BALOBA-1460 file (C-alpha; in Angstrom, 3 decimals):
// residues 214
<rec num="1" residu="m" x="27.826" y="178.188" z="64.761"/>
<rec num="2" residu="l" x="27.294" y="178.450" z="68.506"/>
<rec num="3" residu="k" x="23.522" y="178.890" z="67.850"/>
<rec num="4" residu="v" x="23.329" y="175.786" z="65.708"/>
<rec num="5" residu="l" x="25.386" y="173.509" z="67.883"/>
<rec num="6" residu="g" x="24.116" y="174.793" z="71.135"/>
<rec num="7" residu="s" x="26.183" y="175.494" z="74.177"/>
<rec num="8" residu="k" x="25.731" y="172.080" z="75.696"/>
<rec num="9" residu="r" x="26.713" y="170.212" z="72.389"/>
<rec num="10" residu="l" x="29.830" y="172.571" z="72.197"/>
<rec num="11" residu="t" x="30.712" y="171.906" z="75.767"/>
<rec num="12" residu="f" x="30.323" y="168.148" z="75.041"/>
<rec num="13" residu="i" x="32.558" y="168.255" z="71.840"/>
<rec num="14" residu="c" x="35.171" y="170.332" z="73.912"/>
<rec num="15" residu="l" x="35.231" y="167.721" z="76.608"/>
<rec num="16" residu="m" x="35.415" y="164.893" z="74.167"/>
<rec num="17" residu="v" x="38.343" y="166.737" z="72.461"/>
<rec num="18" residu="a" x="40.035" y="167.035" z="75.825"/>
<rec num="19" residu="a" x="39.491" y="163.443" z="76.817"/>
<rec num="20" residu="l" x="40.896" y="162.246" z="73.386"/>
<rec num="21" residu="a" x="43.776" y="164.504" z="74.111"/>
<rec num="22" residu="i" x="44.400" y="163.048" z="77.500"/>
<rec num="23" residu="i" x="43.987" y="159.462" z="76.257"/>
<rec num="24" residu="g" x="46.419" y="160.153" z="73.428"/>
<rec num="25" residu="y" x="48.771" y="161.665" z="75.677"/>
<rec num="26" residu="a" x="48.572" y="158.636" z="78.113"/>
<rec num="27" residu="y" x="48.813" y="156.213" z="75.107"/>
<rec num="28" residu="y" x="51.931" y="157.553" z="73.847"/>
<rec num="29" residu="d" x="53.562" y="158.610" z="77.070"/>
<rec num="30" residu="f" x="52.602" y="155.755" z="79.269"/>
<rec num="31" residu="i" x="50.912" y="152.767" z="77.647"/>
<rec num="32" residu="i" x="53.308" y="152.337" z="74.596"/>
<rec num="33" residu="p" x="56.530" y="152.720" z="77.097"/>
<rec num="34" residu="a" x="54.794" y="150.299" z="79.300"/>
<rec num="35" residu="h" x="54.218" y="147.711" z="76.628"/>
<rec num="36" residu="e" x="57.617" y="148.098" z="75.196"/>
<rec num="37" residu="q" x="59.102" y="147.549" z="78.693"/>
<rec num="38" residu="s" x="56.753" y="144.565" z="79.160"/>
<rec num="39" residu="t" x="57.772" y="143.107" z="75.861"/>
<rec num="40" residu="q" x="61.426" y="143.440" z="76.847"/>
<rec num="41" residu="e" x="61.045" y="142.088" z="80.051"/>
<rec num="42" residu="l" x="59.087" y="138.892" z="78.504"/>
<rec num="43" residu="e" x="61.960" y="138.604" z="76.126"/>
<rec num="44" residu="t" x="64.478" y="138.676" z="78.995"/>
<rec num="45" residu="s" x="62.556" y="136.072" z="80.755"/>
<rec num="46" residu="k" x="62.271" y="133.856" z="77.777"/>
<rec num="47" residu="a" x="65.941" y="134.155" z="77.384"/>
<rec num="48" residu="a" x="66.584" y="133.304" z="80.760"/>
<rec num="49" residu="v" x="64.055" y="130.154" z="80.668"/>
<rec num="50" residu="t" x="66.025" y="129.143" z="77.510"/>
<rec num="51" residu="q" x="69.377" y="129.329" z="79.243"/>
<rec num="52" residu="k" x="68.149" y="127.503" z="82.263"/>
<rec num="53" residu="y" x="67.019" y="124.617" z="79.774"/>
<rec num="54" residu="q" x="70.441" y="124.694" z="78.313"/>
<rec num="55" residu="d" x="72.163" y="124.500" z="81.720"/>
<rec num="56" residu="v" x="70.054" y="121.719" z="82.792"/>
<rec num="57" residu="a" x="70.816" y="119.802" z="79.403"/>
<rec num="58" residu="r" x="74.528" y="120.439" z="79.892"/>
<rec num="59" residu="l" x="74.344" y="119.281" z="83.460"/>
<rec num="60" residu="k" x="72.579" y="116.106" z="82.341"/>
<rec num="61" residu="e" x="75.426" y="115.545" z="79.715"/>
<rec num="62" residu="e" x="77.970" y="116.195" z="82.394"/>
<rec num="63" residu="y" x="76.526" y="113.835" z="84.874"/>
<rec num="64" residu="v" x="76.432" y="111.032" z="82.191"/>
<rec num="65" residu="l" x="80.099" y="111.925" z="81.433"/>
<rec num="66" residu="l" x="80.919" y="111.727" z="85.130"/>
<rec num="67" residu="q" x="79.173" y="108.570" z="85.536"/>
<rec num="68" residu="s" x="81.074" y="107.102" z="82.447"/>
<rec num="69" residu="q" x="84.383" y="108.362" z="83.975"/>
<rec num="70" residu="l" x="83.536" y="107.054" z="87.307"/>
<rec num="71" residu="r" x="82.802" y="103.612" z="85.905"/>
<rec num="72" residu="s" x="86.296" y="103.797" z="83.941"/>
<rec num="73" residu="y" x="87.971" y="104.848" z="87.169"/>
<rec num="74" residu="k" x="86.687" y="101.997" z="89.007"/>
<rec num="75" residu="e" x="87.439" y="99.635" z="86.258"/>
<rec num="76" residu="l" x="91.144" y="100.885" z="86.208"/>
<rec num="77" residu="e" x="91.357" y="100.790" z="90.151"/>
<rec num="78" residu="a" x="89.984" y="97.183" z="90.090"/>
<rec num="79" residu="r" x="92.851" y="96.313" z="87.619"/>
<rec num="80" residu="g" x="95.353" y="97.871" z="89.893"/>
<rec num="81" residu="f" x="96.231" y="100.752" z="87.632"/>
<rec num="82" residu="f" x="96.859" y="102.865" z="90.643"/>
<rec num="83" residu="n" x="99.917" y="101.376" z="92.022"/>
<rec num="84" residu="d" x="103.790" y="102.093" z="92.489"/>
<rec num="85" residu="q" x="104.803" y="98.939" z="90.295"/>
<rec num="86" residu="d" x="105.885" y="96.354" z="93.226"/>
<rec num="87" residu="r" x="108.291" y="94.179" z="91.123"/>
<rec num="88" residu="a" x="107.934" y="91.387" z="93.740"/>
<rec num="89" residu="a" x="104.117" y="91.447" z="93.430"/>
<rec num="90" residu="a" x="104.285" y="91.617" z="89.796"/>
<rec num="91" residu="v" x="106.580" y="88.577" z="89.477"/>
<rec num="92" residu="d" x="104.224" y="86.559" z="91.748"/>
<rec num="93" residu="n" x="101.422" y="87.648" z="89.412"/>
<rec num="94" residu="l" x="103.072" y="86.602" z="86.222"/>
<rec num="95" residu="d" x="104.036" y="83.384" z="87.810"/>
<rec num="96" residu="k" x="100.353" y="82.599" z="88.595"/>
<rec num="97" residu="l" x="99.314" y="83.621" z="84.976"/>
<rec num="98" residu="s" x="101.934" y="81.440" z="83.528"/>
<rec num="99" residu="k" x="100.702" y="78.515" z="85.551"/>
<rec num="100" residu="y" x="97.083" y="79.280" z="84.329"/>
<rec num="101" residu="a" x="98.222" y="79.140" z="80.861"/>
<rec num="102" residu="q" x="100.151" y="75.831" z="81.599"/>
<rec num="103" residu="l" x="103.591" y="76.954" z="80.383"/>
<rec num="104" residu="l" x="106.605" y="74.844" z="81.036"/>
<rec num="105" residu="k" x="108.807" y="77.886" z="81.912"/>
<rec num="106" residu="a" x="108.794" y="81.655" z="82.002"/>
<rec num="107" residu="n" x="111.629" y="83.912" z="82.569"/>
<rec num="108" residu="l" x="110.945" y="87.651" z="83.303"/>
<rec num="109" residu="k" x="113.161" y="90.808" z="82.994"/>
<rec num="110" residu="f" x="112.029" y="94.177" z="84.103"/>
<rec num="111" residu="g" x="113.692" y="97.141" z="82.474"/>
<rec num="112" residu="a" x="114.193" y="100.346" z="84.367"/>
<rec num="113" residu="g" x="111.136" y="102.325" z="85.002"/>
<rec num="114" residu="a" x="110.466" y="105.899" z="83.877"/>
<rec num="115" residu="t" x="107.876" y="108.599" z="84.207"/>
<rec num="116" residu="v" x="105.537" y="109.524" z="81.309"/>
<rec num="117" residu="k" x="104.496" y="113.152" z="81.023"/>
<rec num="118" residu="d" x="100.607" y="113.313" z="81.379"/>
<rec num="119" residu="e" x="98.629" y="116.534" z="81.997"/>
<rec num="120" residu="g" x="95.827" y="114.624" z="83.706"/>
<rec num="121" residu="a" x="98.081" y="112.757" z="86.059"/>
<rec num="122" residu="d" x="99.935" y="116.186" z="86.863"/>
<rec num="123" residu="l" x="96.689" y="117.761" z="87.725"/>
<rec num="124" residu="a" x="95.821" y="114.904" z="90.041"/>
<rec num="125" residu="g" x="99.127" y="114.984" z="91.753"/>
<rec num="126" residu="q" x="100.037" y="111.754" z="90.209"/>
<rec num="127" residu="v" x="102.570" y="110.366" z="87.794"/>
<rec num="128" residu="v" x="102.475" y="107.706" z="85.200"/>
<rec num="129" residu="l" x="105.038" y="105.071" z="85.548"/>
<rec num="130" residu="k" x="106.178" y="103.036" z="82.509"/>
<rec num="131" residu="s" x="108.369" y="99.883" z="82.701"/>
<rec num="132" residu="p" x="109.550" y="97.765" z="79.870"/>
<rec num="133" residu="v" x="109.053" y="94.013" z="80.616"/>
<rec num="134" residu="d" x="110.527" y="91.129" z="78.560"/>
<rec num="135" residu="v" x="109.192" y="87.552" z="78.984"/>
<rec num="136" residu="e" x="110.759" y="84.449" z="77.645"/>
<rec num="137" residu="v" x="108.450" y="81.462" z="77.721"/>
<rec num="138" residu="k" x="108.404" y="77.894" z="76.643"/>
<rec num="139" residu="s" x="105.621" y="75.605" z="76.017"/>
<rec num="140" residu="i" x="104.292" y="72.435" z="74.490"/>
<rec num="141" residu="d" x="101.542" y="74.194" z="72.513"/>
<rec num="142" residu="d" x="101.420" y="77.648" z="71.053"/>
<rec num="143" residu="v" x="97.903" y="78.005" z="72.167"/>
<rec num="144" residu="d" x="99.237" y="78.119" z="75.762"/>
<rec num="145" residu="v" x="101.526" y="81.139" z="74.763"/>
<rec num="146" residu="y" x="98.610" y="82.968" z="73.369"/>
<rec num="147" residu="s" x="96.564" y="82.262" z="76.339"/>
<rec num="148" residu="f" x="99.402" y="83.659" z="78.564"/>
<rec num="149" residu="i" x="99.319" y="86.808" z="76.495"/>
<rec num="150" residu="k" x="95.610" y="87.110" z="76.777"/>
<rec num="151" residu="f" x="95.772" y="86.609" z="80.600"/>
<rec num="152" residu="v" x="98.531" y="89.188" z="81.039"/>
<rec num="153" residu="e" x="96.359" y="91.688" z="79.064"/>
<rec num="154" residu="e" x="93.426" y="91.115" z="81.161"/>
<rec num="155" residu="k" x="94.486" y="90.481" z="84.552"/>
<rec num="156" residu="f" x="97.999" y="91.909" z="85.069"/>
<rec num="157" residu="p" x="97.710" y="95.133" z="87.255"/>
<rec num="158" residu="g" x="97.820" y="98.360" z="85.309"/>
<rec num="159" residu="r" x="97.664" y="98.880" z="81.319"/>
<rec num="160" residu="i" x="99.761" y="96.581" z="79.064"/>
<rec num="161" residu="d" x="100.978" y="97.686" z="75.620"/>
<rec num="162" residu="i" x="102.469" y="94.701" z="73.720"/>
<rec num="163" residu="t" x="105.630" y="96.033" z="71.903"/>
<rec num="164" residu="s" x="106.904" y="92.829" z="70.391"/>
<rec num="165" residu="f" x="106.115" y="89.158" z="70.039"/>
<rec num="166" residu="s" x="108.030" y="86.238" z="68.505"/>
<rec num="167" residu="l" x="107.145" y="82.544" z="68.570"/>
<rec num="168" residu="n" x="109.643" y="79.770" z="67.335"/>
<rec num="169" residu="r" x="109.229" y="76.136" z="67.026"/>
<rec num="170" residu="m" x="112.002" y="74.196" z="68.807"/>
<rec num="171" residu="e" x="111.125" y="70.518" z="68.187"/>
<rec num="172" residu="i" x="109.071" y="68.668" z="65.552"/>
<rec num="173" residu="f" x="106.223" y="66.872" z="67.078"/>
<rec num="174" residu="d" x="106.954" y="63.003" z="66.508"/>
<rec num="175" residu="t" x="106.809" y="59.680" z="68.275"/>
<rec num="176" residu="t" x="110.062" y="60.483" z="70.250"/>
<rec num="177" residu="i" x="108.636" y="63.644" z="71.653"/>
<rec num="178" residu="l" x="105.349" y="61.938" z="72.236"/>
<rec num="179" residu="r" x="107.027" y="59.169" z="74.394"/>
<rec num="180" residu="k" x="108.628" y="61.722" z="76.404"/>
<rec num="181" residu="i" x="105.598" y="63.727" z="77.146"/>
<rec num="182" residu="g" x="103.703" y="60.294" z="77.786"/>
<rec num="183" residu="s" x="106.516" y="59.211" z="80.446"/>
<rec num="184" residu="g" x="105.764" y="62.457" z="82.425"/>
<rec num="185" residu="s" x="108.721" y="64.479" z="81.079"/>
<rec num="186" residu="p" x="106.994" y="67.334" z="79.133"/>
<rec num="187" residu="t" x="109.311" y="68.634" z="76.472"/>
<rec num="188" residu="p" x="108.794" y="72.176" z="75.187"/>
<rec num="189" residu="l" x="108.022" y="72.413" z="71.581"/>
<rec num="190" residu="v" x="107.845" y="76.102" z="71.182"/>
<rec num="191" residu="d" x="109.526" y="79.038" z="72.707"/>
<rec num="192" residu="a" x="108.284" y="82.648" z="72.544"/>
<rec num="193" residu="k" x="109.660" y="86.276" z="73.372"/>
<rec num="194" residu="i" x="107.092" y="88.807" z="74.627"/>
<rec num="195" residu="s" x="107.874" y="92.294" z="75.359"/>
<rec num="196" residu="f" x="105.509" y="94.885" z="76.689"/>
<rec num="197" residu="d" x="105.175" y="98.358" z="78.396"/>
<rec num="198" residu="w" x="103.698" y="98.153" z="81.980"/>
<rec num="199" residu="l" x="102.089" y="101.397" z="82.750"/>
<rec num="200" residu="t" x="100.460" y="102.499" z="86.213"/>
<rec num="201" residu="m" x="99.760" y="105.526" z="88.101"/>
<rec num="202" residu="a" x="101.347" y="106.504" z="91.502"/>
<rec num="203" residu="p" x="101.876" y="109.458" z="93.605"/>
<rec num="204" residu="k" x="104.506" y="112.041" z="92.352"/>
<rec num="205" residu="n" x="106.811" y="110.994" z="95.247"/>
<rec num="206" residu="v" x="107.285" y="107.531" z="94.060"/>
<rec num="207" residu="v" x="110.581" y="106.797" z="92.451"/>
<rec num="208" residu="a" x="110.778" y="104.864" z="89.154"/>
<rec num="209" residu="p" x="111.812" y="101.247" z="89.814"/>
<rec num="210" residu="t" x="115.105" y="99.981" z="88.589"/>
<rec num="211" residu="e" x="115.980" y="97.066" z="86.485"/>
<rec num="212" residu="g" x="115.272" y="93.465" z="87.783"/>
<rec num="213" residu="v" x="115.469" y="89.827" z="86.406"/>
<rec num="214" residu="k" x="113.596" y="86.717" z="87.551"/>
């Protein structure tokens, strides 16, 4: 066998076998573990990138929500929602709104205020104030009454929740009433009773206002 192959060929074959053994050892002990580690690191990196994309998307959503909440806050602030329910200022405001609506008469009564439990307000160190308000109005036209309600809902400081409303005709529109109106003595033809809850937000140390009549 040695004579057939020759010493050089045999040596070459031995070297090849040794080289293959070394390569196999290196492949299984170094290359494969290194490849598995690289694959694991790549998957970890992909997961981290995906998480970053998700974080960015979440931040964008939170930013949009924050902008929406900021606009809502500014709208509430512009409407005077953040106040301690100054009754004198409220009376002046309602007087102006009744004049805008061209009512002939408006009597106001404020019920005793109370605090409303609200977790959001509590976290902000605030309290929600709720006061019932009753308004009795007289007018020539029922359209003026509805205009007054619309003005109150849109322009009165804070949030308004209408709780009850009734409208009654006092007089029948005839020539006698027409002559009175034409002579400069406006005669109310309808009267209405409007009740609503007035809600605002104020610091926790504010005391809920008491009853009042105007």
